[in-house]
C-alpha positions, 0 to 999 in steps of 0.5 A: 062720521065718527060716533062717541065711544059706546055708540051702537054699530048699527047706528054708525052704519046708518049714519055713514050710509047713503043709498040712492036710486034714480028712477027712469021717470026722473025721480029719485029715492035717497036715504042719507044718514037714515033720513028718507028723501025723494024728489026730482032729478035734472041734468045740468051739463055733466051733473045730475041735480037732485031737488028734494021735494019730500023728507020722511014722506012729507012735502017740503011745504010741511017741513019745519024751517030748520029742515027747509034751511038744511035741505038744498040741491044735491049734486051728483057728478060722474067720474072716469072710474065709474064712481059718482061724487055726491055733494050736499053742501047743506048736509050735517057733514058737507064733505063730498062722498064718492059713491060706488054702484052696487048691483041689487036685484029689483023686480022692476029691473032685469 
């Protein structure tokens, strides 16, 4: 996504960054356009389906109608080149995004 002239670089970096962590317990943590989301992961065929249960730490039951309407299942599909296609049809920009794994240090993972 492109910003207006003069938009601060850190704002553009945040808007254009997706961070996804899928945990072994079937849950996920996501940051998309700076908004933290979390929920459950299920597998359907060759896709992982992310079902958002919280946005910004609040349950979906407590979210506004607009937030509920703009939050739907997110599909993650593995690719032969070891990348993932992230597809969120209800996002502000619904274009699929190719994600690449970047190893990070984590105290819970070797």
